[in-house]
N, CA, C and O atoms as CSV, one atom per row, in Angstrom:
chain,resi,resn,atom,element,x,y,z
A,1,MET,N,N,7.073,2.912,-2.597
A,1,MET,CA,C,7.748,2.707,-1.111
A,1,MET,C,C,8.949,2.649,-1.122
A,1,MET,O,O,9.516,2.037,-2.027
A,2,THR,N,N,9.608,3.231,-0.180
A,2,THR,CA,C,11.048,2.998,0.458
A,2,THR,C,C,11.284,1.921,1.040
A,2,THR,O,O,10.437,1.385,1.754
A,3,SER,N,N,12.427,1.438,0.844
A,3,SER,CA,C,12.692,0.307,2.308
A,3,SER,C,C,12.484,0.610,3.504
A,3,SER,O,O,11.987,-0.242,4.240
A,4,GLU,N,N,12.852,2.070,4.070
A,4,GLU,CA,C,12.624,2.402,5.126
A,4,GLU,C,C,11.355,2.546,5.400
A,4,GLU,O,O,11.082,2.355,6.585
A,5,GLU,N,N,10.323,2.868,4.584
A,5,GLU,CA,C,8.962,3.102,4.683
A,5,GLU,C,C,8.486,1.651,4.998
A,5,GLU,O,O,7.703,1.369,5.905
A,6,ALA,N,N,9.034,0.807,4.172
A,6,ALA,CA,C,8.426,-0.484,4.253
A,6,ALA,C,C,8.892,-1.273,5.397
A,6,ALA,O,O,8.096,-2.179,5.645
A,7,GLU,N,N,9.822,-1.245,6.115
A,7,GLU,CA,C,10.498,-1.721,7.370
A,7,GLU,C,C,9.751,-1.075,8.391
A,7,GLU,O,O,9.752,-1.719,9.440
A,8,LEU,N,N,9.000,0.181,8.427
A,8,LEU,CA,C,8.383,0.771,9.610
A,8,LEU,C,C,7.126,0.064,9.424
A,8,LEU,O,O,6.594,-0.343,10.457
A,9,VAL,N,N,6.433,-0.208,8.110
A,9,VAL,CA,C,5.003,-0.892,8.220
A,9,VAL,C,C,5.403,-2.417,8.731
A,9,VAL,O,O,4.783,-2.807,9.721
A,10,ARG,N,N,6.310,-3.254,8.193
A,10,ARG,CA,C,6.726,-4.699,8.640
A,10,ARG,C,C,6.815,-4.598,10.289
A,10,ARG,O,O,6.104,-5.272,11.034
A,11,SER,N,N,7.879,-3.576,10.769
A,11,SER,CA,C,8.097,-3.560,12.155
A,11,SER,C,C,6.842,-3.443,13.196
A,11,SER,O,O,6.493,-4.074,14.194
A,12,SER,N,N,6.340,-2.325,12.471
A,12,SER,CA,C,4.927,-2.276,13.436
A,12,SER,C,C,4.121,-3.336,13.338
A,12,SER,O,O,3.714,-3.837,14.386
A,13,PHE,N,N,3.785,-3.810,12.260
A,13,PHE,CA,C,2.822,-5.220,11.940
A,13,PHE,C,C,3.232,-6.231,13.020
A,13,PHE,O,O,2.470,-6.707,13.862
A,14,ARG,N,N,4.572,-6.501,12.876
A,14,ARG,CA,C,4.816,-7.698,13.748
A,14,ARG,C,C,4.494,-7.521,15.407
A,14,ARG,O,O,4.402,-8.433,16.229
A,15,ILE,N,N,4.350,-6.061,15.642
A,15,ILE,CA,C,3.709,-5.732,17.035
A,15,ILE,C,C,2.641,-5.961,17.414
A,15,ILE,O,O,2.292,-6.448,18.489
A,16,VAL,N,N,1.787,-5.482,16.185
A,16,VAL,CA,C,0.405,-5.411,16.244
A,16,VAL,C,C,-0.111,-6.868,15.896
A,16,VAL,O,O,-1.304,-7.072,16.124
A,17,SER,N,N,0.563,-7.798,15.425
A,17,SER,CA,C,0.048,-9.125,15.059
A,17,SER,C,C,0.232,-9.985,16.270
A,17,SER,O,O,-0.273,-11.108,16.272
A,18,GLN,N,N,0.934,-9.539,17.333
A,18,GLN,CA,C,1.083,-10.256,18.395
A,18,GLN,C,C,-0.216,-10.019,19.397
A,18,GLN,O,O,-0.405,-10.837,20.297
A,19,GLU,N,N,-0.866,-9.196,19.276
A,19,GLU,CA,C,-2.451,-8.743,19.544
A,19,GLU,C,C,-3.414,-8.849,18.664
A,19,GLU,O,O,-4.416,-8.182,18.922
A,20,SER,N,N,-3.431,-9.529,17.625
A,20,SER,CA,C,-4.030,-9.646,16.422
A,20,SER,C,C,-5.597,-9.940,16.735
A,20,SER,O,O,-6.388,-9.691,15.825
A,21,GLY,N,N,-6.010,-10.361,17.741
A,21,GLY,CA,C,-7.536,-10.809,18.042
A,21,GLY,C,C,-8.166,-9.106,18.474
A,21,GLY,O,O,-9.118,-8.475,18.014
A,22,GLN,N,N,-7.397,-8.843,19.286
A,22,GLN,CA,C,-7.601,-7.492,19.791
A,22,GLN,C,C,-7.378,-6.252,19.077
A,22,GLN,O,O,-8.024,-5.241,19.356
A,23,ALA,N,N,-6.513,-6.278,18.186
A,23,ALA,CA,C,-6.232,-5.349,17.141
A,23,ALA,C,C,-7.460,-5.388,15.990
A,23,ALA,O,O,-7.900,-4.344,15.507
A,24,ALA,N,N,-7.919,-6.614,15.641
A,24,ALA,CA,C,-8.763,-6.638,14.723
A,24,ALA,C,C,-10.359,-6.210,15.248
A,24,ALA,O,O,-11.192,-5.604,14.574
A,25,ALA,N,N,-10.501,-6.663,16.518
A,25,ALA,CA,C,-11.856,-6.314,16.980
A,25,ALA,C,C,-12.171,-4.619,17.383
A,25,ALA,O,O,-13.243,-4.015,17.392
A,26,ARG,N,N,-10.868,-4.174,17.684
A,26,ARG,CA,C,-10.583,-2.709,17.599
A,26,ARG,C,C,-11.075,-1.854,16.406
A,26,ARG,O,O,-11.929,-0.974,16.297
A,27,PHE,N,N,-10.098,-2.529,15.443
A,27,PHE,CA,C,-10.350,-1.886,14.097
A,27,PHE,C,C,-11.959,-1.867,13.564
A,27,PHE,O,O,-12.421,-0.893,12.969
A,28,TYR,N,N,-12.843,-3.242,13.905
A,28,TYR,CA,C,-14.055,-2.996,13.494
A,28,TYR,C,C,-14.844,-2.014,14.337
A,28,TYR,O,O,-15.661,-1.230,13.854
A,29,GLN,N,N,-14.531,-2.108,15.718
A,29,GLN,CA,C,-15.199,-1.173,16.575
A,29,GLN,C,C,-15.227,-0.001,15.976
A,29,GLN,O,O,-16.304,0.456,15.593
A,30,ILE,N,N,-13.904,0.760,15.775
A,30,ILE,CA,C,-13.793,1.949,15.046
A,30,ILE,C,C,-14.582,2.067,13.883
A,30,ILE,O,O,-15.569,2.801,13.826
A,31,LEU,N,N,-14.157,1.329,12.907
A,31,LEU,CA,C,-15.073,1.272,11.770
A,31,LEU,C,C,-16.760,1.462,11.696
A,31,LEU,O,O,-17.457,2.176,10.976
A,32,PHE,N,N,-17.096,0.486,12.779
A,32,PHE,CA,C,-18.593,0.756,13.127
A,32,PHE,C,C,-19.028,2.110,13.924
A,32,PHE,O,O,-20.154,2.602,13.849
A,33,GLU,N,N,-18.212,2.506,14.512
A,33,GLU,CA,C,-18.447,3.879,15.180
A,33,GLU,C,C,-18.180,4.787,14.244
A,33,GLU,O,O,-18.755,5.830,14.556
A,34,LEU,N,N,-17.407,4.936,12.942
A,34,LEU,CA,C,-17.502,5.826,12.349
A,34,LEU,C,C,-18.872,5.699,11.205
A,34,LEU,O,O,-19.593,6.617,10.812
A,35,ALA,N,N,-18.919,4.524,10.918
A,35,ALA,CA,C,-19.983,4.419,9.822
A,35,ALA,C,C,-20.765,3.017,10.378
A,35,ALA,O,O,-20.470,1.869,10.046
A,36,PRO,N,N,-21.640,3.348,11.139
A,36,PRO,CA,C,-22.573,2.245,11.654
A,36,PRO,C,C,-23.399,1.619,10.595
A,36,PRO,O,O,-24.045,0.619,10.908
A,37,GLU,N,N,-23.468,2.090,9.339
A,37,GLU,CA,C,-24.164,1.301,8.341
A,37,GLU,C,C,-23.213,0.229,7.586
A,37,GLU,O,O,-23.517,-0.622,6.749
A,38,THR,N,N,-22.122,0.512,8.085
A,38,THR,CA,C,-21.168,-0.811,7.447
A,38,THR,C,C,-21.115,-2.089,8.143
A,38,THR,O,O,-20.582,-3.092,7.668
A,39,ARG,N,N,-21.706,-2.025,9.335
A,39,ARG,CA,C,-22.028,-3.325,10.054
A,39,ARG,C,C,-22.507,-4.149,9.190
A,39,ARG,O,O,-21.781,-5.076,8.832
A,40,SER,N,N,-23.712,-4.034,8.692
A,40,SER,CA,C,-24.507,-4.804,8.053
A,40,SER,C,C,-23.461,-5.484,6.409
A,40,SER,O,O,-23.826,-6.378,5.646
A,41,LEU,N,N,-22.480,-4.863,6.354
A,41,LEU,CA,C,-21.902,-5.639,5.358
A,41,LEU,C,C,-21.129,-6.955,5.737
A,41,LEU,O,O,-20.778,-7.823,4.938
A,42,PHE,N,N,-20.930,-6.950,7.073
A,42,PHE,CA,C,-20.207,-8.135,7.827
A,42,PHE,C,C,-21.354,-9.218,8.414
A,42,PHE,O,O,-22.015,-8.887,9.398
A,43,LEU,N,N,-21.536,-10.363,7.851
A,43,LEU,CA,C,-22.250,-11.343,8.103
A,43,LEU,C,C,-21.670,-12.519,8.943
A,43,LEU,O,O,-22.358,-13.298,9.603
A,44,ASN,N,N,-20.316,-12.546,8.833
A,44,ASN,CA,C,-19.356,-13.548,9.260
A,44,ASN,C,C,-19.490,-13.497,10.857
A,44,ASN,O,O,-19.946,-12.447,11.309
A,45,ASP,N,N,-19.207,-14.331,11.603
A,45,ASP,CA,C,-18.411,-14.333,12.924
A,45,ASP,C,C,-17.532,-13.232,12.840
A,45,ASP,O,O,-16.813,-13.115,11.848
A,46,MET,N,N,-17.498,-12.278,13.911
A,46,MET,CA,C,-16.482,-11.051,13.987
A,46,MET,C,C,-15.163,-11.720,14.391
A,46,MET,O,O,-14.083,-11.374,13.913
A,47,GLU,N,N,-15.302,-12.654,15.257
A,47,GLU,CA,C,-13.877,-13.061,15.524
A,47,GLU,C,C,-13.293,-13.799,14.322
A,47,GLU,O,O,-12.109,-13.548,14.097
A,48,ARG,N,N,-13.814,-14.533,13.630
A,48,ARG,CA,C,-13.431,-15.072,12.173
A,48,ARG,C,C,-13.185,-14.065,11.177
A,48,ARG,O,O,-12.360,-14.220,10.277
A,49,GLN,N,N,-13.948,-12.949,11.339
A,49,GLN,CA,C,-13.796,-11.894,10.294
A,49,GLN,C,C,-12.346,-11.319,10.614
A,49,GLN,O,O,-11.455,-11.260,9.767
A,50,GLY,N,N,-12.214,-10.905,11.927
A,50,GLY,CA,C,-10.731,-10.214,12.497
A,50,GLY,C,C,-9.664,-11.265,12.012
A,50,GLY,O,O,-8.674,-10.785,11.461
A,51,ALA,N,N,-9.733,-12.675,12.146
A,51,ALA,CA,C,-8.799,-13.207,11.679
A,51,ALA,C,C,-8.384,-13.143,9.975
A,51,ALA,O,O,-7.249,-13.188,9.502
A,52,MET,N,N,-9.455,-13.044,9.374
A,52,MET,CA,C,-9.442,-12.940,7.874
A,52,MET,C,C,-8.708,-11.723,7.662
A,52,MET,O,O,-7.869,-11.644,6.765
A,53,LEU,N,N,-9.014,-10.634,8.548
A,53,LEU,CA,C,-8.652,-9.131,8.284
A,53,LEU,C,C,-7.067,-9.360,8.364
A,53,LEU,O,O,-6.381,-9.208,7.353
A,54,MET,N,N,-6.480,-9.744,9.642
A,54,MET,CA,C,-5.245,-9.823,10.118
A,54,MET,C,C,-4.440,-10.837,9.055
A,54,MET,O,O,-3.321,-10.456,8.711
A,55,SER,N,N,-4.914,-12.048,8.537
A,55,SER,CA,C,-4.118,-12.995,7.668
A,55,SER,C,C,-3.953,-11.978,6.241
A,55,SER,O,O,-2.902,-11.904,5.605
A,56,LYS,N,N,-5.061,-11.318,5.938
A,56,LYS,CA,C,-4.774,-10.703,4.499
A,56,LYS,C,C,-3.851,-9.504,4.691
A,56,LYS,O,O,-3.015,-9.180,3.847
A,57,LEU,N,N,-4.040,-8.871,5.826
A,57,LEU,CA,C,-3.220,-7.428,6.288
A,57,LEU,C,C,-1.761,-8.071,6.418
A,57,LEU,O,O,-0.811,-7.371,6.065
A,58,GLY,N,N,-1.515,-9.410,6.922
A,58,GLY,CA,C,-0.138,-9.905,7.154
A,58,GLY,C,C,0.487,-10.058,5.793
A,58,GLY,O,O,1.662,-9.783,5.554
A,59,LEU,N,N,-0.482,-10.568,4.820
A,59,LEU,CA,C,0.119,-11.080,3.472
A,59,LEU,C,C,0.538,-9.687,2.678
A,59,LEU,O,O,1.519,-9.595,1.941
A,60,VAL,N,N,-0.279,-8.756,2.935
A,60,VAL,CA,C,-0.021,-7.337,1.956
A,60,VAL,C,C,1.342,-7.146,2.892
A,60,VAL,O,O,2.369,-7.482,2.304
A,61,VAL,N,N,1.468,-6.804,3.849
A,61,VAL,CA,C,2.818,-6.423,4.714
A,61,VAL,C,C,3.902,-6.933,4.159
A,61,VAL,O,O,4.776,-6.261,3.613
A,62,ALA,N,N,3.895,-8.388,4.295
A,62,ALA,CA,C,5.110,-9.172,3.659
A,62,ALA,C,C,5.405,-8.848,2.168
A,62,ALA,O,O,6.488,-9.224,1.718
A,63,GLU,N,N,4.729,-8.332,1.541
A,63,GLU,CA,C,5.000,-8.332,0.252
A,63,GLU,C,C,4.868,-6.800,-0.191
A,63,GLU,O,O,4.701,-6.452,-1.360
A,64,ILE,N,N,4.968,-5.930,0.901
A,64,ILE,CA,C,4.533,-4.624,0.638
A,64,ILE,C,C,5.572,-3.695,-0.501
A,64,ILE,O,O,5.193,-2.734,-1.171
A,65,GLN,N,N,6.567,-4.124,-0.488
A,65,GLN,CA,C,7.283,-3.687,-1.701
A,65,GLN,C,C,7.258,-4.122,-3.231
A,65,GLN,O,O,7.888,-3.599,-4.150
A,66,ASN,N,N,6.343,-5.251,-3.292
A,66,ASN,CA,C,6.001,-5.987,-4.254
A,66,ASN,C,C,4.508,-5.846,-4.564
A,66,ASN,O,O,3.696,-6.763,-4.442
A,67,LEU,N,N,4.187,-4.418,-5.039
A,67,LEU,CA,C,2.587,-4.354,-5.452
A,67,LEU,C,C,2.245,-5.339,-6.524
A,67,LEU,O,O,1.337,-6.169,-6.470
A,68,GLU,N,N,2.971,-5.171,-7.371
A,68,GLU,CA,C,3.039,-5.712,-8.732
A,68,GLU,C,C,2.626,-7.257,-8.354
A,68,GLU,O,O,1.570,-7.572,-8.901
A,69,GLY,N,N,3.092,-8.091,-7.709
A,69,GLY,CA,C,2.903,-9.281,-7.316
A,69,GLY,C,C,1.740,-9.485,-6.764
A,69,GLY,O,O,1.274,-10.618,-6.885
A,70,LEU,N,N,0.910,-8.401,-5.972
A,70,LEU,CA,C,-0.155,-8.626,-5.273
A,70,LEU,C,C,-1.281,-8.326,-5.896
A,70,LEU,O,O,-2.391,-8.388,-5.369
A,71,ILE,N,N,-1.031,-7.950,-7.167
A,71,ILE,CA,C,-2.421,-7.383,-8.017
A,71,ILE,C,C,-3.428,-8.441,-8.065
A,71,ILE,O,O,-4.572,-8.195,-7.685
A,72,PRO,N,N,-3.113,-9.566,-8.488
A,72,PRO,CA,C,-4.083,-10.642,-8.444
A,72,PRO,C,C,-4.870,-10.786,-7.221
A,72,PRO,O,O,-6.097,-10.883,-7.252
A,73,VAL,N,N,-4.105,-10.802,-6.020
A,73,VAL,CA,C,-4.827,-11.082,-4.783
A,73,VAL,C,C,-5.730,-9.649,-4.625
A,73,VAL,O,O,-6.930,-9.722,-4.362
A,74,LEU,N,N,-5.134,-8.501,-4.786
A,74,LEU,CA,C,-5.939,-7.327,-4.575
A,74,LEU,C,C,-7.036,-7.263,-5.698
A,74,LEU,O,O,-8.137,-6.883,-5.301
A,75,GLU,N,N,-6.934,-7.547,-6.929
A,75,GLU,CA,C,-8.177,-7.816,-7.730
A,75,GLU,C,C,-9.026,-8.592,-7.295
A,75,GLU,O,O,-10.173,-8.168,-7.431
A,76,ASP,N,N,-8.916,-9.712,-6.752
A,76,ASP,CA,C,-9.719,-10.721,-6.269
A,76,ASP,C,C,-10.662,-10.000,-5.018
A,76,ASP,O,O,-11.888,-9.918,-5.089
A,77,LEU,N,N,-9.901,-9.529,-3.942
A,77,LEU,CA,C,-10.350,-9.081,-2.955
A,77,LEU,C,C,-11.309,-7.876,-3.280
A,77,LEU,O,O,-12.358,-7.787,-2.640
A,78,ALA,N,N,-11.019,-7.004,-4.183
A,78,ALA,CA,C,-11.709,-5.819,-4.384
A,78,ALA,C,C,-12.957,-6.365,-4.996
A,78,ALA,O,O,-14.020,-6.112,-4.429
A,79,LEU,N,N,-12.958,-7.177,-6.229
A,79,LEU,CA,C,-14.199,-7.621,-6.758
A,79,LEU,C,C,-15.223,-8.258,-5.640
A,79,LEU,O,O,-16.439,-8.105,-5.755
A,80,ARG,N,N,-14.653,-8.959,-4.588
A,80,ARG,CA,C,-15.310,-9.767,-3.543
A,80,ARG,C,C,-15.944,-8.543,-2.823
A,80,ARG,O,O,-17.155,-8.626,-2.615
A,81,HIS,N,N,-15.351,-7.510,-2.445
A,81,HIS,CA,C,-15.803,-6.373,-1.863
A,81,HIS,C,C,-17.049,-5.711,-2.650
A,81,HIS,O,O,-18.079,-5.297,-2.117
A,82,VAL,N,N,-16.783,-5.699,-3.852
A,82,VAL,CA,C,-18.056,-5.191,-4.582
A,82,VAL,C,C,-19.218,-5.967,-4.385
A,82,VAL,O,O,-20.352,-5.539,-4.173
A,83,ALA,N,N,-18.846,-7.160,-4.473
A,83,ALA,CA,C,-20.085,-8.198,-4.206
A,83,ALA,C,C,-20.842,-7.800,-2.728
A,83,ALA,O,O,-22.061,-7.740,-2.573
A,84,TYR,N,N,-19.885,-7.560,-1.758
A,84,TYR,CA,C,-20.404,-7.351,-0.365
A,84,TYR,C,C,-21.388,-6.036,-0.268
A,84,TYR,O,O,-22.229,-5.753,0.585
A,85,GLY,N,N,-20.980,-5.343,-1.442
A,85,GLY,CA,C,-21.817,-3.653,-1.381
A,85,GLY,C,C,-20.665,-2.693,-1.025
A,85,GLY,O,O,-20.953,-1.519,-0.792
A,86,VAL,N,N,-19.427,-3.086,-0.967
A,86,VAL,CA,C,-18.500,-2.112,-0.618
A,86,VAL,C,C,-18.437,-0.779,-1.612
A,86,VAL,O,O,-18.134,-0.992,-2.786
A,87,LYS,N,N,-18.658,0.323,-1.274
A,87,LYS,CA,C,-18.401,1.331,-2.225
A,87,LYS,C,C,-16.883,2.184,-2.218
A,87,LYS,O,O,-16.285,2.198,-1.143
A,88,PRO,N,N,-16.435,2.690,-3.067
A,88,PRO,CA,C,-15.352,3.328,-3.421
A,88,PRO,C,C,-15.011,4.333,-1.999
A,88,PRO,O,O,-13.932,4.335,-1.406
A,89,GLU,N,N,-16.254,5.190,-1.627
A,89,GLU,CA,C,-15.834,6.036,-0.543
A,89,GLU,C,C,-15.568,5.337,0.871
A,89,GLU,O,O,-15.086,6.006,1.785
A,90,ASP,N,N,-15.854,4.114,1.030
A,90,ASP,CA,C,-15.654,2.972,2.220
A,90,ASP,C,C,-14.177,2.852,2.446
A,90,ASP,O,O,-13.687,2.624,3.552
A,91,TYR,N,N,-13.512,3.013,1.375
A,91,TYR,CA,C,-11.934,2.764,1.719
A,91,TYR,C,C,-11.448,3.785,2.348
A,91,TYR,O,O,-10.610,3.431,3.177
A,92,GLN,N,N,-11.615,4.885,2.307
A,92,GLN,CA,C,-11.424,6.125,3.255
A,92,GLN,C,C,-11.750,5.865,4.594
A,92,GLN,O,O,-11.092,6.273,5.551
A,93,LEU,N,N,-12.991,5.034,4.674
A,93,LEU,CA,C,-13.251,4.879,6.370
A,93,LEU,C,C,-12.280,3.761,6.897
A,93,LEU,O,O,-11.838,3.727,8.045
A,94,VAL,N,N,-12.025,2.911,5.968
A,94,VAL,CA,C,-11.156,1.727,6.604
A,94,VAL,C,C,-9.695,2.203,6.950
A,94,VAL,O,O,-9.008,1.798,7.888
A,95,SER,N,N,-9.286,3.341,5.808
A,95,SER,CA,C,-8.026,3.989,6.205
A,95,SER,C,C,-7.937,4.343,7.525
A,95,SER,O,O,-7.011,3.938,8.228
A,96,THR,N,N,-9.222,5.397,8.129
A,96,THR,CA,C,-9.309,6.026,9.230
A,96,THR,C,C,-9.126,5.030,10.394
A,96,THR,O,O,-8.295,5.085,11.301
A,97,ALA,N,N,-10.194,4.001,10.145
A,97,ALA,CA,C,-9.989,2.818,11.266
A,97,ALA,C,C,-8.953,2.325,11.401
A,97,ALA,O,O,-8.560,2.179,12.558
A,98,LEU,N,N,-8.218,1.937,10.443
A,98,LEU,CA,C,-6.766,1.331,10.559
A,98,LEU,C,C,-5.720,1.901,11.146
A,98,LEU,O,O,-4.935,1.289,11.871
A,99,LEU,N,N,-5.631,3.409,10.798
A,99,LEU,CA,C,-4.755,4.059,11.250
A,99,LEU,C,C,-4.979,4.561,12.991
A,99,LEU,O,O,-4.116,4.899,13.801
A,100,GLN,N,N,-6.216,4.468,13.131
A,100,GLN,CA,C,-6.641,4.787,14.631
A,100,GLN,C,C,-6.106,3.378,15.354
A,100,GLN,O,O,-5.268,3.300,16.252
A,101,MET,N,N,-6.810,2.315,14.724
A,101,MET,CA,C,-6.012,1.187,15.537
A,101,MET,C,C,-4.868,0.886,15.680
A,101,MET,O,O,-4.548,0.065,16.539
A,102,LEU,N,N,-3.999,1.459,14.899
A,102,LEU,CA,C,-2.615,1.186,14.789
A,102,LEU,C,C,-1.868,2.296,15.933
A,102,LEU,O,O,-0.934,2.021,16.685
A,103,ALA,N,N,-2.561,3.573,15.814
A,103,ALA,CA,C,-2.132,4.501,16.666
A,103,ALA,C,C,-2.687,4.036,18.142
A,103,ALA,O,O,-1.891,4.441,18.989
A,104,GLU,N,N,-3.694,3.382,18.686
A,104,GLU,CA,C,-3.956,2.832,19.806
A,104,GLU,C,C,-3.345,1.508,20.363
A,104,GLU,O,O,-3.117,1.350,21.563
A,105,VAL,N,N,-3.126,0.679,19.517
A,105,VAL,CA,C,-2.145,-0.460,19.656
A,105,VAL,C,C,-0.588,-0.142,19.991
A,105,VAL,O,O,0.035,-0.426,21.014
A,106,LEU,N,N,-0.193,0.458,18.954
A,106,LEU,CA,C,1.042,0.926,19.178
A,106,LEU,C,C,1.668,1.987,20.268
A,106,LEU,O,O,2.821,2.047,20.694
A,107,GLY,N,N,0.486,2.831,20.589
A,107,GLY,CA,C,0.779,3.875,21.349
A,107,GLY,C,C,2.048,4.986,20.978
A,107,GLY,O,O,2.064,5.426,19.828
A,108,ASP,N,N,2.898,5.350,21.753
A,108,ASP,CA,C,3.986,6.275,21.648
A,108,ASP,C,C,4.973,5.616,20.587
A,108,ASP,O,O,5.867,6.334,20.141
A,109,ASP,N,N,4.884,4.437,20.198
A,109,ASP,CA,C,5.849,3.899,19.210
A,109,ASP,C,C,4.945,3.944,17.750
A,109,ASP,O,O,5.349,3.456,16.695
A,110,PHE,N,N,3.931,4.482,17.891
A,110,PHE,CA,C,3.391,5.145,16.267
A,110,PHE,C,C,3.779,6.264,15.941
A,110,PHE,O,O,2.990,7.170,16.209
A,111,THR,N,N,4.756,6.556,15.432
A,111,THR,CA,C,5.629,7.775,15.126
A,111,THR,C,C,5.011,8.390,13.915
A,111,THR,O,O,4.447,7.678,13.084
A,112,PRO,N,N,5.107,9.849,13.765
A,112,PRO,CA,C,4.395,10.427,12.567
A,112,PRO,C,C,5.133,9.650,11.244
A,112,PRO,O,O,4.411,9.387,10.282
A,113,GLU,N,N,6.194,9.381,11.211
A,113,GLU,CA,C,6.923,8.559,9.908
A,113,GLU,C,C,6.140,7.062,9.602
A,113,GLU,O,O,5.807,6.614,8.505
A,114,MET,N,N,5.975,6.490,10.868
A,114,MET,CA,C,5.168,5.219,10.774
A,114,MET,C,C,3.992,5.665,10.127
A,114,MET,O,O,3.789,5.277,8.976
A,115,LYS,N,N,3.184,6.419,10.684
A,115,LYS,CA,C,1.869,6.789,10.007
A,115,LYS,C,C,2.160,6.951,8.571
A,115,LYS,O,O,1.645,6.168,7.773
A,116,ALA,N,N,2.978,7.945,8.150
A,116,ALA,CA,C,3.054,8.234,6.958
A,116,ALA,C,C,3.304,6.960,6.069
A,116,ALA,O,O,2.688,6.810,5.014
A,117,ALA,N,N,4.306,5.967,6.567
A,117,ALA,CA,C,4.324,4.921,5.635
A,117,ALA,C,C,3.112,4.159,5.500
A,117,ALA,O,O,2.745,3.751,4.398
A,118,TRP,N,N,2.294,3.885,6.849
A,118,TRP,CA,C,1.023,2.994,6.586
A,118,TRP,C,C,0.272,3.793,5.798
A,118,TRP,O,O,-0.253,3.133,4.901
A,119,THR,N,N,-0.024,5.064,5.760
A,119,THR,CA,C,-0.787,5.844,4.831
A,119,THR,C,C,-0.525,5.664,3.375
A,119,THR,O,O,-1.396,5.371,2.557
A,120,LYS,N,N,0.895,5.884,3.074
A,120,LYS,CA,C,1.350,5.358,1.865
A,120,LYS,C,C,0.919,4.149,1.377
A,120,LYS,O,O,0.318,4.046,0.307
A,121,ALA,N,N,1.205,3.178,2.135
A,121,ALA,CA,C,0.981,1.716,1.690
A,121,ALA,C,C,-0.703,1.644,1.578
A,121,ALA,O,O,-1.110,1.145,0.529
A,122,TYR,N,N,-1.561,2.018,2.391
A,122,TYR,CA,C,-2.668,2.047,2.057
A,122,TYR,C,C,-3.397,2.617,0.797
A,122,TYR,O,O,-4.197,2.073,0.035
A,123,ASP,N,N,-2.868,3.898,0.812
A,123,ASP,CA,C,-3.267,4.560,-0.425
A,123,ASP,C,C,-3.197,3.927,-1.517
A,123,ASP,O,O,-4.090,3.936,-2.364
A,124,ASP,N,N,-1.838,3.148,-1.634
A,124,ASP,CA,C,-1.460,2.397,-2.782
A,124,ASP,C,C,-2.282,1.165,-3.058
A,124,ASP,O,O,-2.717,0.817,-4.156
A,125,LEU,N,N,-2.398,0.686,-2.144
A,125,LEU,CA,C,-3.297,-0.842,-1.962
A,125,LEU,C,C,-4.811,-0.467,-2.363
A,125,LEU,O,O,-5.504,-1.184,-3.084
A,126,SER,N,N,-5.255,0.825,-1.767
A,126,SER,CA,C,-6.764,0.910,-2.020
A,126,SER,C,C,-7.048,1.461,-3.592
A,126,SER,O,O,-8.067,1.283,-4.260
A,127,GLU,N,N,-5.867,2.160,-3.950
A,127,GLU,CA,C,-6.017,2.754,-5.356
A,127,GLU,C,C,-6.052,1.447,-6.116
A,127,GLU,O,O,-7.119,1.189,-6.673
A,128,THR,N,N,-5.128,0.641,-6.221
A,128,THR,CA,C,-5.295,-0.293,-6.926
A,128,THR,C,C,-6.676,-1.336,-6.979
A,128,THR,O,O,-7.143,-1.815,-8.013
A,129,MET,N,N,-7.152,-1.536,-5.701
A,129,MET,CA,C,-8.310,-2.076,-5.456
A,129,MET,C,C,-9.643,-1.430,-5.889
A,129,MET,O,O,-10.683,-1.964,-6.274
A,130,ILE,N,N,-9.306,-0.065,-5.709
A,130,ILE,CA,C,-10.561,0.625,-6.356
A,130,ILE,C,C,-10.540,0.790,-7.926
A,130,ILE,O,O,-11.561,0.840,-8.612
A,131,ASN,N,N,-9.467,0.856,-8.329
A,131,ASN,CA,C,-9.135,0.730,-10.041
A,131,ASN,C,C,-9.642,-0.647,-10.337
A,131,ASN,O,O,-10.433,-0.767,-11.274
A,132,SER,N,N,-9.294,-1.664,-9.674
A,132,SER,CA,C,-9.498,-2.844,-10.249
A,132,SER,C,C,-11.199,-3.355,-10.281
A,132,SER,O,O,-11.768,-4.113,-11.066
A,133,ALA,N,N,-11.648,-2.707,-9.255
A,133,ALA,CA,C,-13.000,-2.852,-8.944
A,133,ALA,C,C,-14.112,-2.203,-9.466
A,133,ALA,O,O,-15.183,-2.788,-9.633
A,134,TYR,N,N,-13.902,-0.848,-9.775
A,134,TYR,CA,C,-14.898,0.044,-10.326
A,134,TYR,C,C,-14.401,0.928,-11.909
A,134,TYR,O,O,-15.116,1.660,-12.594
A,135,SER,N,N,-12.939,0.537,-12.144
A,135,SER,CA,C,-12.897,1.265,-13.335
A,135,SER,C,C,-13.594,0.579,-14.800
A,135,SER,O,O,-13.615,1.199,-15.863
A,136,TYR,N,N,-14.086,-0.654,-14.639
A,136,TYR,CA,C,-14.653,-1.229,-15.790
A,136,TYR,C,C,-16.167,-0.843,-15.659
A,136,TYR,O,O,-16.975,-1.155,-16.534
A,137,ARG,N,N,-16.448,-0.283,-14.747
A,137,ARG,CA,C,-17.754,0.405,-14.632
A,137,ARG,C,C,-18.288,1.865,-15.607
A,137,ARG,O,O,-19.376,2.248,-16.035
A,138,LYS,N,N,-16.602,2.488,-15.674
A,138,LYS,CA,C,-16.574,3.642,-16.196
A,138,LYS,C,C,-17.087,3.686,-17.569
A,138,LYS,O,O,-16.553,2.904,-18.355
A,139,ILE,N,N,-18.226,4.616,-18.112
A,139,ILE,CA,C,-18.677,4.724,-19.541
A,139,ILE,C,C,-17.835,5.817,-20.248
A,139,ILE,O,O,-17.775,6.973,-19.828
A,140,PRO,N,N,-17.146,5.338,-21.424
A,140,PRO,CA,C,-16.199,6.197,-22.113
A,140,PRO,C,C,-17.330,7.387,-22.692
A,140,PRO,O,O,-18.520,7.214,-22.956
A,141,ALA,N,N,-16.369,8.872,-22.805
A,141,ALA,CA,C,-17.279,9.867,-23.028
A,141,ALA,C,C,-17.317,9.701,-24.616
A,141,ALA,O,O,-16.506,9.067,-25.291
A,142,ILE,N,N,-18.374,10.369,-25.044
A,142,ILE,CA,C,-18.806,10.221,-26.545
A,142,ILE,C,C,-18.445,11.675,-27.151
A,142,ILE,O,O,-18.659,11.920,-28.338
């Protein structure tokens, strides 16, 4: 990720984090509209769940150019998501919900360049999480 892309992610997250409760609520609303079956994965109070989402997202955004340093955090998060019943294909739903939430919260400030930066960031992070959580399940070819 370039420094320009990282700055687009950071600057937009600063704006979104000012409305973190609303942003998180909208994210989950979009996710549940896209895939109602995912609602059962969330047993916590949704306000608390939203606060956890924004906290983890803030951690990732702060270290967006240091993916190597985030690997232990992402591996732990990925394995917990497996235990909750998250499947690899669910990561694309999260991407869609995240980008839609960002577009709604940021409005006209959510430029195509910003969307591309967030897409790249999420793709890199989700790839790391999916590989961490599911690669050990692969059976080698004989």
